[in-house]
N, CA, C and O atoms as a printed pandas DataFrame, in Angstrom:
     atom_number atom_name residue_name chain_id  residue_number  x_coord  y_coord  z_coord
0              1         N          MET        A               1  166.049    9.701  100.753
1              2        CA          MET        A               1  166.614    8.509  101.272
2              3         C          MET        A               1  165.964    7.980  102.557
3              4         O          MET        A               1  165.811    8.742  103.511
4              5         N          ASN        A               2  165.558    6.636  102.615
5              6        CA          ASN        A               2  164.868    6.255  103.770
6              7         C          ASN        A               2  165.838    6.055  105.000
7              8         O          ASN        A               2  167.017    5.756  104.808
8              9         N          ARG        A               3  165.325    6.224  106.253
9             10        CA          ARG        A               3  166.104    6.058  107.495
10            11         C          ARG        A               3  165.747    4.486  107.791
11            12         O          ARG        A               3  164.797    3.900  107.273
12            13         N          PRO        A               4  166.613    3.945  108.654
13            14        CA          PRO        A               4  166.424    2.526  109.039
14            15         C          PRO        A               4  165.636    2.669  110.374
15            16         O          PRO        A               4  165.582    3.695  111.052
16            17         N          ASP        A               5  164.997    1.408  110.662
17            18        CA          ASP        A               5  164.376    1.199  111.904
18            19         C          ASP        A               5  165.476    1.184  113.177
19            20         O          ASP        A               5  166.661    0.907  112.989
20            21         N          ARG        A               6  164.945    1.505  114.442
21            22        CA          ARG        A               6  165.744    1.319  115.396
22            23         C          ARG        A               6  165.205    0.558  116.480
23            24         O          ARG        A               6  164.030    0.731  116.805
24            25         N          SER        A               7  166.021   -0.362  117.147
25            26        CA          SER        A               7  165.438   -1.286  118.024
26            27         C          SER        A               7  166.316   -1.131  119.434
27            28         O          SER        A               7  167.313   -1.845  119.545
28            29         N          GLY        A               8  166.039   -0.398  120.295
29            30        CA          GLY        A               8  166.715   -0.149  121.475
30            31         C          GLY        A               8  167.715    1.127  121.453
31            32         O          GLY        A               8  167.928    1.819  120.457
32            33         N          ALA        A               9  168.234    1.291  122.616
33            34        CA          ALA        A               9  169.175    2.401  122.760
34            35         C          ALA        A               9  170.518    2.308  122.247
35            36         O          ALA        A               9  171.091    3.242  121.687
36            37         N          GLY        A              10  171.050    1.074  122.463
37            38        CA          GLY        A              10  172.389    0.759  122.073
38            39         C          GLY        A              10  173.361    1.546  122.962
39            40         O          GLY        A              10  172.982    2.163  123.957
40            41         N          HIS        A              11  174.740    1.486  122.513
41            42        CA          HIS        A              11  175.767    2.216  123.024
42            43         C          HIS        A              11  176.630    2.852  122.031
43            44         O          HIS        A              11  176.618    2.533  120.842
44            45         N          ASP        A              12  177.429    3.816  122.566
45            46        CA          ASP        A              12  178.552    4.329  121.640
46            47         C          ASP        A              12  179.843    3.921  121.859
47            48         O          ASP        A              12  180.483    4.421  122.784
48            49         N          PRO        A              13  180.323    3.078  121.137
49            50        CA          PRO        A              13  181.688    2.615  121.359
50            51         C          PRO        A              13  182.941    3.750  121.160
51            52         O          PRO        A              13  183.966    3.956  121.808
52            53         N          HIS        A              14  182.376    4.366  119.983
53            54        CA          HIS        A              14  183.314    5.520  119.620
54            55         C          HIS        A              14  184.793    4.912  119.252
55            56         O          HIS        A              14  185.856    5.401  119.634
56            57         N          THR        A              15  184.648    3.804  118.474
57            58        CA          THR        A              15  185.970    3.331  117.922
58            59         C          THR        A              15  186.070    3.510  116.529
59            60         O          THR        A              15  185.042    3.814  115.923
60            61         N          VAL        A              16  187.231    3.363  115.858
61            62        CA          VAL        A              16  187.444    3.587  114.413
62            63         C          VAL        A              16  186.568    2.410  113.740
63            64         O          VAL        A              16  185.869    2.727  112.777
64            65         N          ASN        A              17  186.561    1.295  114.112
65            66        CA          ASN        A              17  185.704    0.202  113.498
66            67         C          ASN        A              17  184.170    0.099  113.848
67            68         O          ASN        A              17  183.397   -0.657  113.260
68            69         N          GLU        A              18  183.807    0.986  114.918
69            70        CA          GLU        A              18  182.424    0.991  115.170
70            71         C          GLU        A              18  182.178    2.353  115.992
71            72         O          GLU        A              18  182.338    2.388  117.212
72            73         N          TRP        A              19  181.799    3.412  115.278
73            74        CA          TRP        A              19  181.591    4.639  115.924
74            75         C          TRP        A              19  180.408    4.661  116.558
75            76         O          TRP        A              19  180.346    5.367  117.565
76            77         N          PHE        A              20  179.348    4.001  116.185
77            78        CA          PHE        A              20  177.956    3.772  116.835
78            79         C          PHE        A              20  177.578    2.237  116.736
79            80         O          PHE        A              20  177.975    1.408  115.916
80            81         N          ASP        A              21  176.712    2.088  117.784
81            82        CA          ASP        A              21  176.196    0.621  117.881
82            83         C          ASP        A              21  175.407    0.305  116.596
83            84         O          ASP        A              21  174.363    0.928  116.399
84            85         N          THR        A              22  175.816   -0.598  115.726
85            86        CA          THR        A              22  175.197   -0.766  114.507
86            87         C          THR        A              22  174.113   -1.872  114.649
87            88         O          THR        A              22  173.193   -1.971  113.837
88            89         N          SER        A              23  174.268   -2.734  115.761
89            90        CA          SER        A              23  173.335   -3.835  115.962
90            91         C          SER        A              23  171.967   -3.203  116.308
91            92         O          SER        A              23  171.015   -3.971  116.163
92            93         N          VAL        A              24  171.700   -2.026  116.712
93            94        CA          VAL        A              24  170.156   -1.701  116.822
94            95         C          VAL        A              24  169.524   -1.189  115.645
95            96         O          VAL        A              24  168.364   -0.788  115.730
96            97         N          PHE        A              25  170.188   -1.147  114.474
97            98        CA          PHE        A              25  169.572   -0.649  113.216
98            99         C          PHE        A              25  169.240   -1.737  112.327
99           100         O          PHE        A              25  170.025   -2.673  112.173
100          101         N          SER        A              26  168.124   -1.675  111.730
101          102        CA          SER        A              26  167.724   -2.799  110.837
102          103         C          SER        A              26  166.782   -1.961  109.613
103          104         O          SER        A              26  166.197   -0.899  109.828
104          105         N          ALA        A              27  166.787   -2.606  108.464
105          106        CA          ALA        A              27  165.965   -1.986  107.274
106          107         C          ALA        A              27  164.557   -2.190  107.490
107          108         O          ALA        A              27  164.095   -3.245  107.926
108          109         N          PRO        A              28  163.848   -1.133  107.169
109          110        CA          PRO        A              28  162.455   -1.048  107.402
110          111         C          PRO        A              28  161.818   -2.064  106.443
111          112         O          PRO        A              28  162.444   -2.610  105.534
112          113         N          ALA        A              29  160.442   -2.285  106.737
113          114        CA          ALA        A              29  159.822   -3.253  105.874
114          115         C          ALA        A              29  159.515   -2.418  104.400
115          116         O          ALA        A              29  159.412   -1.202  104.243
116          117         N          ALA        A              30  159.421   -3.368  103.518
117          118        CA          ALA        A              30  159.062   -2.697  102.249
118          119         C          ALA        A              30  157.938   -1.820  102.110
119          120         O          ALA        A              30  156.801   -2.150  102.445
120          121         N          GLY        A              31  158.272   -0.582  101.566
121          122        CA          GLY        A              31  157.098    0.445  101.537
122          123         C          GLY        A              31  156.875    1.169  102.702
123          124         O          GLY        A              31  155.970    2.003  102.658
124          125         N          GLN        A              32  157.618    1.010  103.929
125          126        CA          GLN        A              32  157.462    1.742  105.050
126          127         C          GLN        A              32  158.732    2.405  105.367
127          128         O          GLN        A              32  159.850    2.018  105.027
128          129         N          TRP        A              33  158.396    3.602  106.158
129          130        CA          TRP        A              33  159.372    4.573  106.565
130          131         C          TRP        A              33  160.235    3.983  107.851
131          132         O          TRP        A              33  159.666    3.262  108.670
132          133         N          GLY        A              34  161.470    4.283  107.971
133          134        CA          GLY        A              34  162.150    3.900  109.092
134          135         C          GLY        A              34  161.701    4.784  110.274
135          136         O          GLY        A              34  161.149    5.854  110.015
136          137         N          ASP        A              35  161.896    4.415  111.535
137          138        CA          ASP        A              35  161.566    5.174  112.773
138          139         C          ASP        A              35  162.834    6.058  113.346
139          140         O          ASP        A              35  162.653    6.907  114.218
140          141         N          THR        A              36  164.004    5.815  112.838
141          142        CA          THR        A              36  165.099    6.617  113.491
142          143         C          THR        A              36  165.009    8.025  113.216
143          144         O          THR        A              36  165.072    8.398  112.045
144          145         N          PRO        A              37  164.861    8.913  114.219
145          146        CA          PRO        A              37  164.805   10.182  113.919
146          147         C          PRO        A              37  165.954   10.986  113.064
147          148         O          PRO        A              37  167.034   10.423  112.888
148          149         N          ARG        A              38  165.774   12.024  112.645
149          150        CA          ARG        A              38  166.909   12.757  111.797
150          151         C          ARG        A              38  167.955   13.152  112.753
151          152         O          ARG        A              38  167.690   13.514  113.900
152          153         N          ASN        A              39  169.231   13.075  112.238
153          154        CA          ASN        A              39  170.339   13.422  113.201
154          155         C          ASN        A              39  170.337   12.704  114.369
155          156         O          ASN        A              39  170.549   13.323  115.413
156          157         N          PHE        A              40  170.096   11.258  114.411
157          158        CA          PHE        A              40  170.231   10.474  115.528
158          159         C          PHE        A              40  171.547   10.273  115.880
159          160         O          PHE        A              40  171.892   10.487  117.043
160          161         N          VAL        A              41  172.452    9.837  114.928
161          162        CA          VAL        A              41  173.792    9.560  115.193
162          163         C          VAL        A              41  174.715   10.928  115.037
163          164         O          VAL        A              41  174.560   11.731  114.116
164          165         N          ARG        A              42  175.473   11.027  115.846
165          166        CA          ARG        A              42  176.345   12.244  115.949
166          167         C          ARG        A              42  177.837   11.824  115.810
167          168         O          ARG        A              42  178.391   10.954  116.482
168          169         N          GLY        A              43  178.401   12.586  114.824
169          170        CA          GLY        A              43  179.694   12.168  114.529
170          171         C          GLY        A              43  180.797   12.816  115.587
171          172         O          GLY        A              43  180.424   13.476  116.558
172          173         N          PRO        A              44  181.953   12.604  115.347
173          174        CA          PRO        A              44  182.961   13.089  116.345
174          175         C          PRO        A              44  183.121   14.527  116.280
175          176         O          PRO        A              44  182.995   15.090  115.193
176          177         N          GLY        A              45  183.365   15.124  117.244
177          178        CA          GLY        A              45  183.703   16.737  117.261
178          179         C          GLY        A              45  185.109   17.144  116.633
179          180         O          GLY        A              45  185.923   16.300  116.259
180          181         N          ARG        A              46  185.286   18.327  116.563
181          182        CA          ARG        A              46  186.625   18.679  116.002
182          183         C          ARG        A              46  187.304   19.576  117.106
183          184         O          ARG        A              46  186.652   20.443  117.689
184          185         N          ASP        A              47  188.509   19.363  117.347
185          186        CA          ASP        A              47  189.216   20.070  118.465
186          187         C          ASP        A              47  190.580   20.485  117.743
187          188         O          ASP        A              47  191.537   19.747  117.977
188          189         N          ASN        A              48  190.762   21.446  116.994
189          190        CA          ASN        A              48  191.700   22.069  116.060
190          191         C          ASN        A              48  192.375   23.285  116.658
191          192         O          ASN        A              48  191.736   24.325  116.815
192          193         N          TRP        A              49  193.654   23.181  116.996
193          194        CA          TRP        A              49  194.313   24.301  117.452
194          195         C          TRP        A              49  195.454   24.749  116.405
195          196         O          TRP        A              49  196.207   23.939  115.865
196          197         N          SER        A              50  195.484   26.003  116.209
197          198        CA          SER        A              50  196.415   26.623  115.288
198          199         C          SER        A              50  197.366   27.680  116.013
199          200         O          SER        A              50  196.941   28.363  116.946
200          201         N          LEU        A              51  198.562   27.772  115.578
201          202        CA          LEU        A              51  199.540   28.736  116.299
202          203         C          LEU        A              51  200.461   29.369  115.338
203          204         O          LEU        A              51  200.930   28.766  114.373
204          205         N          SER        A              52  200.707   30.599  115.625
205          206        CA          SER        A              52  201.520   31.364  114.747
206          207         C          SER        A              52  202.487   32.063  115.528
207          208         O          SER        A              52  202.111   32.685  116.521
208          209         N          LEU        A              53  203.741   32.034  115.184
209          210        CA          LEU        A              53  204.861   32.819  115.940
210          211         C          LEU        A              53  205.436   33.798  115.014
211          212         O          LEU        A              53  205.744   33.445  113.875
212          213         N          PHE        A              54  205.605   35.009  115.418
213          214        CA          PHE        A              54  206.403   35.906  114.511
214          215         C          PHE        A              54  207.552   36.734  115.173
215          216         O          PHE        A              54  207.392   37.170  116.313
216          217         N          LYS        A              55  208.672   36.951  114.500
217          218        CA          LYS        A              55  209.628   37.847  115.122
218          219         C          LYS        A              55  210.163   38.670  114.109
219          220         O          LYS        A              55  210.524   38.238  113.014
220          221         N          ASN        A              56  210.223   39.957  114.494
221          222        CA          ASN        A              56  210.695   41.034  113.469
222          223         C          ASN        A              56  212.118   41.471  113.888
223          224         O          ASN        A              56  212.414   41.594  115.076
224          225         N          PHE        A              57  212.960   41.694  112.919
225          226        CA          PHE        A              57  214.312   42.118  113.042
226          227         C          PHE        A              57  214.464   43.398  112.255
227          228         O          PHE        A              57  214.438   43.319  111.027
228          229         N          TRP        A              58  214.632   44.662  112.887
229          230        CA          TRP        A              58  214.757   45.778  112.241
230          231         C          TRP        A              58  216.335   46.075  111.968
231          232         O          TRP        A              58  217.265   45.837  112.739
232          233         N          PHE        A              59  216.391   46.613  110.768
233          234        CA          PHE        A              59  217.593   47.121  109.995
234          235         C          PHE        A              59  218.349   48.364  110.579
235          236         O          PHE        A              59  219.571   48.392  110.727
236          237         N          ASN        A              60  217.528   49.352  110.884
237          238        CA          ASN        A              60  217.764   50.574  111.143
238          239         C          ASN        A              60  216.776   51.280  112.238
239          240         O          ASN        A              60  215.630   50.902  112.483
240          241         N          ARG        A              61  217.379   52.262  112.781
241          242        CA          ARG        A              61  216.740   53.054  113.884
242          243         C          ARG        A              61  215.314   53.484  113.422
243          244         O          ARG        A              61  214.368   53.293  114.186
244          245         N          GLU        A              62  215.130   54.041  112.235
245          246        CA          GLU        A              62  213.875   54.629  111.847
246          247         C          GLU        A              62  212.906   53.484  111.603
247          248         O          GLU        A              62  211.767   53.770  111.232
248          249         N          ARG        A              63  213.215   52.359  111.756
249          250        CA          ARG        A              63  212.281   51.211  111.641
250          251         C          ARG        A              63  211.508   51.169  110.124
251          252         O          ARG        A              63  210.306   50.931  110.004
252          253         N          GLU        A              64  212.352   51.421  109.089
253          254        CA          GLU        A              64  211.827   51.501  107.818
254          255         C          GLU        A              64  211.870   50.052  107.034
255          256         O          GLU        A              64  211.064   49.676  106.182
256          257         N          SER        A              65  212.830   49.450  107.456
257          258        CA          SER        A              65  213.111   48.126  106.816
258          259         C          SER        A              65  213.303   46.882  107.861
259          260         O          SER        A              65  214.096   47.016  108.792
260          261         N          ASN        A              66  212.673   45.849  107.717
261          262        CA          ASN        A              66  212.749   44.746  108.592
262          263         C          ASN        A              66  212.712   43.388  107.914
263          264         O          ASN        A              66  212.330   43.256  106.751
264          265         N          LEU        A              67  213.132   42.359  108.694
265          266        CA          LEU        A              67  213.027   41.035  108.219
266          267         C          LEU        A              67  212.124   40.263  109.284
267          268         O          LEU        A              67  212.437   40.184  110.472
268          269         N          GLN        A              68  210.980   39.707  108.739
269          270        CA          GLN        A              68  209.996   38.966  109.650
270          271         C          GLN        A              68  210.312   37.438  109.467
271          272         O          GLN        A              68  210.536   37.016  108.333
272          273         N          ILE        A              69  210.333   36.679  110.445
273          274        CA          ILE        A              69  210.503   35.313  110.546
274          275         C          ILE        A              69  209.309   34.806  111.022
275          276         O          ILE        A              69  208.951   35.109  112.160
276          277         N          ARG        A              70  208.539   33.977  110.227
277          278        CA          ARG        A              70  207.231   33.326  110.741
278          279         C          ARG        A              70  207.231   31.664  110.767
279          280         O          ARG        A              70  207.743   30.980  109.882
280          281         N          ALA        A              71  206.588   31.162  111.899
281          282        CA          ALA        A              71  206.347   30.050  111.960
282          283         C          ALA        A              71  204.901   29.655  112.264
283          284         O          ALA        A              71  204.405   30.037  113.324
284          285         N          GLU        A              72  204.141   28.861  111.345
285          286        CA          GLU        A              72  202.870   28.789  111.634
286          287         C          GLU        A              72  202.446   27.171  111.693
287          288         O          GLU        A              72  202.876   26.331  110.903
288          289         N          PHE        A              73  201.625   26.937  112.661
289          290        CA          PHE        A              73  201.380   25.425  112.952
290          291         C          PHE        A              73  199.864   25.245  112.988
291          292         O          PHE        A              73  199.188   25.875  113.801
292          293         N          PHE        A              74  199.284   24.327  112.053
293          294        CA          PHE        A              74  198.026   23.964  111.920
294          295         C          PHE        A              74  197.851   22.643  112.440
295          296         O          PHE        A              74  198.603   21.718  112.133
296          297         N          ASN        A              75  196.674   22.505  113.382
297          298        CA          ASN        A              75  196.628   21.285  114.270
298          299         C          ASN        A              75  197.848   21.121  115.021
299          300         O          ASN        A              75  198.556   20.129  114.847
300          301         N          VAL        A              76  198.118   21.967  115.786
301          302        CA          VAL        A              76  199.462   22.158  116.588
302          303         C          VAL        A              76  199.696   20.917  117.324
303          304         O          VAL        A              76  200.870   20.554  117.384
304          305         N          TRP        A              77  198.866   20.241  117.859
305          306        CA          TRP        A              77  198.774   19.129  118.942
306          307         C          TRP        A              77  198.739   17.655  118.220
307          308         O          TRP        A              77  198.946   16.576  118.774
308          309         N          ASN        A              78  198.460   17.860  117.004
309          310        CA          ASN        A              78  198.418   16.628  115.960
310          311         C          ASN        A              78  197.403   15.686  116.424
311          312         O          ASN        A              78  197.648   14.487  116.285
312          313         N          HIS        A              79  196.335   16.036  116.937
313          314        CA          HIS        A              79  195.316   15.100  117.369
314          315         C          HIS        A              79  194.532   14.496  116.000
315          316         O          HIS        A              79  194.179   15.245  115.089
316          317         N          THR        A              80  194.344   13.252  115.984
317          318        CA          THR        A              80  193.487   12.770  114.963
318          319         C          THR        A              80  192.004   13.271  115.087
319          320         O          THR        A              80  191.334   13.255  116.119
320          321         N          GLN        A              81  191.640   13.685  113.947
321          322        CA          GLN        A              81  190.269   14.378  114.068
322          323         C          GLN        A              81  189.517   13.621  112.931
323          324         O          GLN        A              81  189.889   13.808  111.772
324          325         N          PHE        A              82  188.494   12.788  113.191
325          326        CA          PHE        A              82  187.712   12.226  112.228
326          327         C          PHE        A              82  186.660   13.078  111.686
327          328         O          PHE        A              82  186.080   13.997  112.264
328          329         N          ILE        A              83  186.480   12.612  110.399
329          330        CA          ILE        A              83  185.447   13.384  109.583
330          331         C          ILE        A              83  184.050   12.723  110.017
331          332         O          ILE        A              83  183.848   11.510  110.085
332          333         N          SER        A              84  183.174   13.681  110.283
333          334        CA          SER        A              84  181.798   13.192  110.683
334          335         C          SER        A              84  180.797   13.361  109.524
335          336         O          SER        A              84  179.683   12.870  109.712
336          337         N          ASN        A              85  181.002   13.908  108.496
337          338        CA          ASN        A              85  180.198   13.950  107.352
338          339         C          ASN        A              85  180.496   13.012  106.417
339          340         O          ASN        A              85  181.630   12.896  105.950
340          341         N          ALA        A              86  179.264   12.103  105.998
341          342        CA          ALA        A              86  179.536   11.075  105.046
342          343         C          ALA        A              86  179.835   11.521  103.629
343          344         O          ALA        A              86  180.431   10.807  102.822
344          345         N          ALA        A              87  179.345   12.863  103.346
345          346        CA          ALA        A              87  179.561   13.411  102.051
346          347         C          ALA        A              87  181.168   13.693  101.887
347          348         O          ALA        A              87  181.620   13.884  100.758
348          349         N          GLN        A              88  181.949   13.713  102.946
349          350        CA          GLN        A              88  183.320   14.151  102.818
350          351         C          GLN        A              88  184.041   12.705  103.077
351          352         O          GLN        A              88  185.227   12.744  103.402
352          353         N          ASN        A              89  183.562   11.753  102.985
353          354        CA          ASN        A              89  184.141   10.381  103.287
354          355         C          ASN        A              89  184.645   10.278  104.629
355          356         O          ASN        A              89  185.828   10.117  104.927
356          357         N          GLY        A              90  183.576   10.390  105.501
357          358        CA          GLY        A              90  183.752   10.269  106.951
358          359         C          GLY        A              90  183.274    9.084  107.582
359          360         O          GLY        A              90  183.813    8.016  107.292
360          361         N          ILE        A              91  182.301    9.123  108.436
361          362        CA          ILE        A              91  181.649    8.091  109.048
362          363         C          ILE        A              91  180.566    7.471  108.031
363          364         O          ILE        A              91  179.727    8.194  107.494
364          365         N          SER        A              92  180.641    6.010  107.790
365          366        CA          SER        A              92  179.525    5.497  106.741
366          367         C          SER        A              92  178.358    5.455  107.578
367          368         O          SER        A              92  178.432    5.007  108.722
368          369         N          LYS        A              93  177.265    5.898  107.081
369          370        CA          LYS        A              93  175.846    5.786  107.597
370          371         C          LYS        A              93  174.901    5.046  106.648
371          372         O          LYS        A              93  173.682    5.081  106.816
372          373         N          ASN        A              94  175.432    4.436  105.737
373          374        CA          ASN        A              94  174.582    3.470  104.787
374          375         C          ASN        A              94  174.433    2.104  105.153
375          376         O          ASN        A              94  175.283    1.232  104.969
376          377         N          LEU        A              95  173.186    1.940  105.739
377          378        CA          LEU        A              95  172.909    0.481  106.201
378          379         C          LEU        A              95  172.941   -0.514  105.257
379          380         O          LEU        A              95  172.290   -0.399  104.218
380          381         N          GLY        A              96  173.641   -1.507  105.495
381          382        CA          GLY        A              96  173.630   -2.684  104.562
382          383         C          GLY        A              96  175.075   -2.714  103.942
383          384         O          GLY        A              96  175.437   -3.728  103.347
384          385         N          THR        A              97  175.902   -1.641  104.065
385          386        CA          THR        A              97  177.254   -1.739  103.489
386          387         C          THR        A              97  178.025   -2.252  104.285
387          388         O          THR        A              97  177.614   -2.420  105.433
388          389         N          SER        A              98  179.350   -2.656  103.943
389          390        CA          SER        A              98  180.183   -3.489  104.781
390          391         C          SER        A              98  180.965   -2.546  105.728
391          392         O          SER        A              98  181.538   -2.990  106.723
392          393         N          ASP        A              99  180.973   -1.222  105.392
393          394        CA          ASP        A              99  181.630   -0.378  106.331
394          395         C          ASP        A              99  180.674    0.498  107.247
395          396         O          ASP        A              99  181.179    1.423  107.883
396          397         N          PHE        A             100  179.465    0.270  107.330
397          398        CA          PHE        A             100  178.330    0.706  108.228
398          399         C          PHE        A             100  178.984    0.930  109.477
399          400         O          PHE        A             100  179.525    0.023  110.111
400          401         N          GLY        A             101  178.937    2.305  109.897
401          402        CA          GLY        A             101  179.395    2.600  111.249
402          403         C          GLY        A             101  180.859    2.718  111.402
403          404         O          GLY        A             101  181.308    2.986  112.516
404          405         N          LYS        A             102  181.591    2.556  110.467
405          406        CA          LYS        A             102  182.976    2.771  110.576
406          407         C          LYS        A             102  183.419    4.084  110.096
407          408         O          LYS        A             102  182.789    4.702  109.238
408          409         N          VAL        A             103  184.636    4.572  110.710
409          410        CA          VAL        A             103  185.106    5.814  110.417
410          411         C          VAL        A             103  186.039    5.558  109.125
411          412         O          VAL        A             103  186.879    4.658  109.143
412          413         N          THR        A             104  185.865    6.335  108.080
413          414        CA          THR        A             104  186.447    6.187  106.877
414          415         C          THR        A             104  187.253    7.432  106.450
415          416         O          THR        A             104  187.708    7.448  105.307
416          417         N          GLY        A             105  187.445    8.373  107.196
417          418        CA          GLY        A             105  188.243    9.565  106.798
418          419         C          GLY        A             105  188.590   10.232  108.044
419          420         O          GLY        A             105  187.926   10.155  109.078
420          421         N          ALA        A             106  189.736   10.933  107.880
421          422        CA          ALA        A             106  190.226   11.948  108.915
422          423         C          ALA        A             106  190.765   13.273  108.242
423          424         O          ALA        A             106  191.190   13.264  107.086
424          425         N          TYR        A             107  190.733   14.201  108.876
425          426        CA          TYR        A             107  191.190   15.646  108.551
426          427         C          TYR        A             107  192.855   15.507  108.576
427          428         O          TYR        A             107  193.401   14.553  109.131
428          429         N          ASP        A             108  193.526   16.475  107.970
429          430        CA          ASP        A             108  194.943   16.552  107.846
430          431         C          ASP        A             108  195.519   16.404  109.125
431          432         O          ASP        A             108  194.853   16.684  110.122
432          433         N          PRO        A             109  196.856   15.934  109.228
433          434        CA          PRO        A             109  197.676   15.855  110.490
434          435         C          PRO        A             109  198.250   17.265  110.488
435          436         O          PRO        A             109  197.976   18.129  109.655
436          437         N          ARG        A             110  199.085   17.393  111.528
437          438        CA          ARG        A             110  199.763   18.692  111.780
438          439         C          ARG        A             110  200.391   19.148  110.402
439          440         O          ARG        A             110  200.839   18.350  109.579
440          441         N          THR        A             111  200.375   20.439  110.254
441          442        CA          THR        A             111  200.998   21.116  109.064
442          443         C          THR        A             111  201.687   22.375  109.701
443          444         O          THR        A             111  201.161   23.231  110.411
444          445         N          ILE        A             112  203.113   22.275  109.239
445          446        CA          ILE        A             112  204.004   23.575  109.712
446          447         C          ILE        A             112  204.363   24.317  108.416
447          448         O          ILE        A             112  204.559   23.758  107.337
448          449         N          GLN        A             113  204.428   25.641  108.642
449          450        CA          GLN        A             113  204.622   26.519  107.559
450          451         C          GLN        A             113  205.565   27.492  107.981
451          452         O          GLN        A             113  205.297   28.241  108.921
452          453         N          LEU        A             114  206.775   27.557  107.297
453          454        CA          LEU        A             114  207.816   28.463  107.629
454          455         C          LEU        A             114  207.864   29.689  106.601
455          456         O          LEU        A             114  207.631   29.454  105.415
456          457         N          ALA        A             115  208.136   30.880  106.985
457          458        CA          ALA        A             115  208.304   31.912  105.871
458          459         C          ALA        A             115  209.289   33.081  106.416
459          460         O          ALA        A             115  209.451   33.323  107.612
460          461         N          LEU        A             116  209.855   33.694  105.459
461          462        CA          LEU        A             116  210.631   34.903  105.683
462          463         C          LEU        A             116  210.048   36.040  104.880
463          464         O          LEU        A             116  209.724   35.879  103.703
464          465         N          LYS        A             117  209.911   37.208  105.524
465          466        CA          LYS        A             117  209.347   38.327  104.827
466          467         C          LYS        A             117  210.125   39.507  104.869
467          468         O          LYS        A             117  210.270   39.921  106.020
468          469         N          LEU        A             118  210.714   40.236  103.927
469          470        CA          LEU        A             118  211.482   41.314  104.031
470          471         C          LEU        A             118  210.738   42.579  103.396
471          472         O          LEU        A             118  210.264   42.604  102.260
472          473         N          SER        A             119  210.717   43.654  104.347
473          474        CA          SER        A             119  210.039   44.798  104.139
474          475         C          SER        A             119  211.001   45.857  104.106
475          476         O          SER        A             119  211.755   45.982  105.071
476          477         N          PHE        A             120  211.096   46.788  102.945
477          478        CA          PHE        A             120  211.854   48.007  102.811
478          479         C          PHE        A             120  211.210   49.148  102.186
479          480         O          PHE        A             120  211.824   50.207  102.053
């Protein structure tokens, strides 16, 4: 796949509709390679926090049987985390398409998982 030509440094607005400055990119001349370096555009990072809480309740003094209550939180702060990989439907990096430079996907929001575990 050919890379586009780059004219100028541009700016990084980092919005959903324009993650990078699309105005500095143009299609190279026919039969020519584009001058944009590999990995020139960086996608958003990922700040994912998970949290687990456990509580054991013992039924006897010998500690042979117990009931465990669990609560697990994935993406506990519920931050929107955009996908940076175009293969995973993230930020479009295809010059000439209508969604060029736009964020097209995000990872899952907060997920909560509750469980009971009985050991005897």
